[in-house]
C-alpha positions as CSV (number, residue, x, y, z in Angstrom):
1,X,1.9,-14.1,-28.6
2,X,-0.1,-16.4,-26.3
3,X,-0.1,-19.3,-28.8
4,X,-3.3,-20.5,-27.3
5,X,-1.6,-21.1,-24.0
6,X,-4.9,-20.7,-22.0
7,X,-7.0,-22.8,-24.4
8,X,-7.6,-25.7,-22.0
9,X,-8.6,-23.2,-19.3
10,X,-11.0,-21.2,-21.5
11,X,-12.7,-24.5,-22.6
12,X,-13.7,-24.8,-19.0
13,X,-17.1,-23.1,-19.2
14,X,-17.1,-21.4,-15.7
15,X,-14.0,-19.5,-16.9
16,X,-14.3,-19.2,-20.6
17,X,-13.0,-16.4,-22.7
18,X,-14.7,-13.8,-20.6
19,X,-13.3,-15.1,-17.4
20,X,-9.8,-15.4,-18.9
21,X,-9.9,-11.7,-19.7
22,X,-11.0,-11.0,-16.1
23,X,-8.0,-13.0,-14.9
24,X,-5.7,-11.0,-17.2
25,X,-7.0,-7.7,-15.6
26,X,-6.6,-9.0,-12.0
27,X,-4.0,-8.2,-9.4
28,X,-3.2,-10.7,-6.6
29,X,-1.1,-10.0,-3.6
30,X,0.6,-13.2,-2.2
31,X,2.1,-12.7,1.3
32,X,4.7,-15.4,1.8
33,X,6.9,-17.2,-0.7
34,X,7.5,-20.5,1.1
35,X,5.7,-23.7,0.4
36,X,2.2,-22.3,-0.1
37,X,3.4,-19.1,-1.7
38,X,5.5,-20.8,-4.4
39,X,2.8,-23.3,-5.2
40,X,-0.1,-20.9,-5.6
41,X,2.0,-18.2,-7.3
42,X,3.0,-20.7,-10.0
43,X,-0.7,-21.8,-10.4
44,X,-1.8,-18.2,-10.8
45,X,1.1,-17.3,-13.1
46,X,0.4,-20.2,-15.4
47,X,-3.3,-19.4,-15.4
48,X,-2.6,-15.9,-16.7
49,X,-3.5,-13.7,-13.8
50,X,-2.3,-10.3,-15.0
51,X,-0.3,-9.1,-12.0
52,X,1.2,-10.9,-9.0
53,X,2.9,-9.1,-6.1
54,X,4.9,-11.5,-3.9
55,X,6.1,-10.4,-0.5
56,X,8.5,-12.4,1.6
57,X,11.1,-11.6,4.3
58,X,13.3,-14.7,4.1
59,X,15.9,-16.3,1.9
60,X,16.2,-19.8,0.4
61,X,17.7,-22.5,2.5
62,X,18.4,-26.2,1.8
63,X,15.5,-27.4,3.9
64,X,13.1,-25.4,1.6
65,X,13.9,-27.4,-1.5
66,X,11.8,-30.5,-0.4
67,X,8.5,-28.6,-0.9
68,X,9.1,-25.0,-2.2
69,X,8.8,-25.7,-5.8
70,X,10.2,-22.6,-7.5
71,X,13.7,-22.8,-5.9
72,X,16.9,-24.5,-6.9
73,X,20.1,-25.7,-5.2
74,X,21.8,-22.6,-6.5
75,X,19.3,-20.4,-4.8
76,X,20.0,-22.2,-1.5
77,X,23.7,-22.1,-2.0
78,X,23.7,-18.3,-2.5
79,X,21.0,-17.6,0.0
80,X,18.9,-15.7,-2.6
81,X,15.8,-13.9,-1.1
82,X,12.7,-15.9,-1.8
83,X,10.9,-13.0,-3.4
84,X,13.7,-12.4,-5.8
85,X,14.1,-16.0,-6.8
86,X,10.3,-16.5,-7.1
87,X,10.0,-13.4,-9.4
88,X,12.9,-14.7,-11.6
89,X,11.4,-18.2,-12.0
90,X,7.8,-17.0,-12.6
91,X,9.0,-14.6,-15.3
92,X,10.4,-17.6,-17.1
93,X,7.1,-19.5,-16.7
94,X,4.9,-16.6,-18.1
95,X,6.6,-13.6,-19.6
96,X,3.2,-12.1,-20.6
97,X,2.2,-11.1,-17.0
98,X,3.6,-8.7,-14.5
99,X,5.4,-10.2,-11.5
100,X,6.9,-8.1,-8.7
101,X,8.9,-9.7,-5.8
102,X,9.3,-7.6,-2.7
103,X,11.9,-8.5,-0.1
104,X,10.2,-7.2,3.0
105,X,8.4,-8.1,6.2
106,X,4.7,-7.3,6.2
107,X,3.8,-4.9,8.9
108,X,1.2,-2.0,8.9
109,X,3.3,0.2,6.7
110,X,3.9,-2.5,4.1
111,X,0.4,-3.9,3.9
112,X,-1.2,-0.5,3.4
113,X,1.3,0.2,0.6
114,X,1.0,-3.2,-1.2
115,X,-2.8,-3.5,-0.9
116,X,-3.4,-0.6,-3.3
117,X,-5.1,-1.8,-6.5
118,X,-5.2,-5.4,-5.3
119,X,-8.3,-7.6,-6.1
120,X,-7.4,-10.5,-3.8
121,X,-4.9,-11.4,-1.0
122,X,-3.5,-14.9,-0.7
123,X,-2.2,-15.9,2.7
124,X,0.9,-18.0,2.5
125,X,2.5,-16.9,5.8
126,X,3.6,-18.9,8.8
127,X,2.5,-16.8,11.7
128,X,-0.6,-15.6,13.5
129,X,0.3,-11.9,13.7
130,X,0.6,-11.5,10.0
131,X,-2.7,-13.2,9.3
132,X,-4.4,-10.9,11.8
133,X,-2.9,-8.0,10.0
134,X,-4.1,-9.3,6.6
135,X,-7.5,-9.9,8.1
136,X,-7.8,-6.3,9.3
137,X,-6.5,-4.9,6.0
138,X,-9.0,-7.0,4.1
139,X,-11.9,-5.6,6.1
140,X,-10.7,-2.0,6.1
141,X,-10.0,-1.9,2.3
142,X,-12.8,-4.4,1.3
143,X,-10.4,-6.8,-0.4
144,X,-11.1,-10.6,-0.1
145,X,-8.4,-12.9,1.3
146,X,-7.9,-16.6,1.4
147,X,-6.4,-18.1,4.5
148,X,-4.2,-21.3,4.2
149,X,-2.0,-23.3,6.6
150,X,-0.5,-26.7,6.7
151,X,1.9,-28.9,8.8
152,X,2.5,-32.6,8.8
153,X,-0.1,-34.2,6.5
154,X,-3.0,-31.8,7.3
155,X,-4.1,-28.4,6.2
156,X,-6.8,-25.7,6.6
157,X,-8.2,-23.1,4.3
158,X,-11.0,-20.5,4.4
159,X,-12.1,-17.7,2.1
160,X,-12.9,-14.3,3.8
161,X,-15.2,-12.0,1.8
162,X,-15.7,-8.7,3.6
163,X,-19.3,-7.9,4.6
164,X,-20.4,-11.4,3.6
165,X,-18.5,-14.0,5.6
166,X,-17.1,-14.2,9.1
167,X,-13.6,-12.8,9.3
168,X,-10.5,-14.6,10.6
169,X,-10.9,-13.0,14.0
170,X,-14.5,-14.4,14.3
171,X,-13.2,-17.9,13.6
172,X,-10.4,-18.0,16.0
173,X,-12.2,-20.4,18.3
174,X,-12.9,-22.8,15.4
175,X,-9.4,-22.8,13.9
176,X,-7.0,-25.3,15.6
177,X,-4.0,-23.5,17.1
178,X,-1.8,-26.5,18.0
179,X,1.5,-24.6,17.9
180,X,2.9,-27.2,15.4
181,X,5.3,-26.0,12.8
182,X,7.1,-27.6,9.8
183,X,10.2,-27.6,11.9
184,X,8.7,-29.4,14.9
185,X,6.4,-32.0,13.1
186,X,7.6,-31.9,9.6
187,X,5.5,-31.6,6.4
188,X,4.8,-33.6,3.3
189,X,4.5,-31.7,0.0
190,X,1.1,-33.2,-1.0
191,X,-0.4,-31.4,2.0
192,X,0.9,-28.1,0.5
193,X,-0.5,-28.9,-2.9
194,X,-3.9,-29.8,-1.4
195,X,-4.2,-26.4,0.4
196,X,-3.1,-24.4,-2.6
197,X,-5.4,-26.4,-4.9
198,X,-8.3,-25.2,-2.8
199,X,-6.9,-21.7,-2.4
200,X,-6.3,-21.3,-6.2
201,X,-9.8,-22.6,-7.1
202,X,-11.4,-20.1,-4.7
203,X,-9.2,-17.4,-6.2
204,X,-10.3,-18.2,-9.7
205,X,-14.0,-18.0,-8.6
206,X,-13.4,-14.6,-7.0
207,X,-11.4,-13.2,-9.9
208,X,-13.9,-14.2,-12.6
209,X,-16.8,-13.0,-10.4
210,X,-18.4,-16.4,-9.5
211,X,-19.1,-15.6,-5.9
212,X,-22.1,-18.0,-5.8
213,X,-19.6,-20.8,-6.5
214,X,-17.5,-20.2,-3.4
215,X,-17.3,-23.0,-0.8
216,X,-18.3,-20.8,2.2
217,X,-16.9,-23.4,4.7
218,X,-13.8,-23.8,6.7
219,X,-12.0,-26.8,5.1
220,X,-9.8,-29.2,7.1
221,X,-8.1,-32.3,5.9
222,X,-5.5,-34.9,6.9
223,X,-4.2,-36.7,3.9
224,X,-2.3,-39.4,5.9
225,X,-5.4,-40.3,8.0
226,X,-7.8,-40.0,5.0
227,X,-9.8,-37.4,6.9
228,X,-11.6,-34.3,5.6
229,X,-14.2,-32.0,7.1
230,X,-16.0,-29.0,5.7
231,X,-17.4,-26.9,8.5
232,X,-20.2,-24.3,8.0
233,X,-19.2,-21.1,9.9
234,X,-21.7,-18.5,8.8
235,X,-23.2,-18.4,12.3
236,X,-19.8,-17.5,13.8
237,X,-19.9,-13.9,12.4
238,X,-19.9,-11.6,15.4
239,X,-21.4,-8.1,15.5
240,X,-19.0,-7.1,18.2
241,X,-15.9,-8.3,16.3
242,X,-13.3,-5.5,16.3
243,X,-12.3,-6.4,12.8
244,X,-15.6,-6.9,10.9
245,X,-18.3,-6.0,13.4
246,X,-20.7,-3.1,13.5
247,X,-18.0,-0.7,14.9
248,X,-14.7,-2.0,13.6
249,X,-11.4,-0.6,15.1
250,X,-9.0,-2.8,13.1
251,X,-6.7,-3.4,16.1
252,X,-4.0,-5.1,14.1
253,X,-3.5,-2.0,11.9
254,X,-2.5,-0.1,14.9
255,X,1.3,0.2,14.8
256,X,1.5,0.1,18.6
257,X,0.3,-3.5,18.4
258,X,3.1,-4.6,16.0
259,X,6.2,-6.0,17.5
260,X,9.6,-5.0,16.3
261,X,11.2,-8.3,17.3
262,X,9.8,-11.7,16.4
263,X,10.8,-15.3,16.9
264,X,10.5,-16.9,13.5
265,X,8.1,-19.8,13.3
266,X,9.7,-23.1,14.4
267,X,13.3,-21.8,14.1
268,X,16.1,-20.7,16.4
269,X,15.9,-17.3,14.8
270,X,14.9,-13.8,16.0
271,X,14.0,-11.1,13.5
272,X,14.8,-7.6,14.5
273,X,13.3,-4.6,12.7
274,X,14.5,-1.1,13.1
275,X,11.9,1.4,14.5
276,X,11.6,3.1,11.1
277,X,11.9,1.8,7.5
278,X,15.1,2.7,5.7
279,X,17.4,1.3,3.0
280,X,20.6,0.0,4.4
281,X,23.9,0.7,2.5
282,X,25.1,-2.9,2.3
283,X,28.3,-2.0,0.6
284,X,29.4,0.3,3.5
285,X,28.2,-2.2,6.1
286,X,30.1,-5.1,4.4
287,X,33.4,-3.1,4.6
288,X,32.7,-2.5,8.3
289,X,32.0,-6.1,9.1
290,X,35.0,-7.3,7.1
291,X,37.2,-5.7,9.8
292,X,35.8,-8.1,12.4
293,X,37.2,-11.5,13.1
294,X,34.4,-13.3,11.3
295,X,33.3,-14.6,7.9
296,X,31.3,-12.2,5.7
297,X,29.4,-13.3,2.6
298,X,27.3,-11.0,0.5
299,X,25.1,-10.7,-2.5
300,X,23.2,-7.7,-3.9
301,X,20.3,-8.4,-1.5
302,X,21.8,-9.3,1.9
303,X,24.9,-9.9,4.0
304,X,25.6,-13.1,5.9
305,X,27.9,-12.6,9.0
306,X,29.3,-15.6,10.9
307,X,31.2,-14.7,14.0
308,X,31.8,-16.2,17.5
309,X,29.6,-19.2,16.7
310,X,26.7,-16.8,15.8
311,X,25.2,-16.0,12.4
312,X,23.3,-12.9,11.3
313,X,21.7,-12.1,8.0
314,X,21.3,-8.4,7.3
315,X,18.8,-7.3,4.6
316,X,18.7,-4.1,2.6
317,X,15.4,-3.0,4.2
318,X,17.1,-2.8,7.6
319,X,15.9,-6.1,9.0
320,X,18.3,-8.6,10.7
321,X,17.8,-12.3,11.3
322,X,19.8,-13.5,14.3
323,X,20.2,-17.3,13.9
324,X,20.9,-19.7,16.7
325,X,18.7,-18.2,19.5
326,X,15.1,-17.8,20.5
327,X,16.0,-15.3,23.2
328,X,15.1,-11.7,22.1
329,X,17.5,-10.1,24.6
330,X,20.4,-12.1,23.3
331,X,19.5,-11.3,19.7
332,X,19.2,-7.6,20.5
333,X,22.6,-7.7,22.2
334,X,24.3,-9.3,19.2
335,X,22.5,-6.8,16.9
336,X,23.7,-3.8,18.9
337,X,27.2,-5.2,19.1
338,X,27.8,-5.9,15.4
339,X,25.1,-4.0,13.4
340,X,23.8,-1.0,15.3
341,X,20.7,1.0,14.5
């Protein structure tokens, strides 16, 4: 039923019919469904990658529509979780592949569950801690991953191959950590597309088995300033690295190193996670919250509570986003006051 949908891709000799079959048999985990995640997931879906697992903790907002290409005004209006909306849209793009959207935060428990059977991990996150978690999982389970990040008009990307390249922890001194976010310096969508073009091309090489074709450099660019650099990093691999060295301990897979509260990147928002995973009964909680002197909006995936000039979003997996503050103590107080354990 493909109607030659991949014909232009199989004409490209480095992929061909054999490579296309390998793509069909592949499973890619995409962590994050924002700008990078929506772009690369659409590329991979259209290319015929057989299974995509997309994990994201957030929901669609109006400011996302400028660059997060899978979403619509209706998604923003209804605050649909990004993973849900991405799955719906991609199934319309390619009904022949398997697409699974997961509304969840990625911590140790999640990554060790989602990584099973995966051939490649794509980083489309917006925070350091999750990337370190992906890096350790990649090394422990011998699954390649492709780092990507962008703000303003510039971006970075690097492909990590366990036992062959330096890992993300090895490169920390070489990767600029400016503290910039999309909310503080903005972003133009061509920068997103440039990062995902490189990520997707590296992904194709890995999935068809062309490891000799990999770039093997840390790529940096600034589209507005017409700058690009490709940095050789092989010498940065460290034997003492706790993630990929001779005696790895995988420190970021230690649950004690994972925070249960987090200030979301560039936003006046604190995420609170319960100590243990559970599925919250949104129907019962909605009835409880409707007795308060506030505004309660709900869909099958989350509840939005606006009360006393505060706003909280409660997800089925137990997480709560407390908007309007970066203070964890304040966020916990509001959580305990209105939501509870």
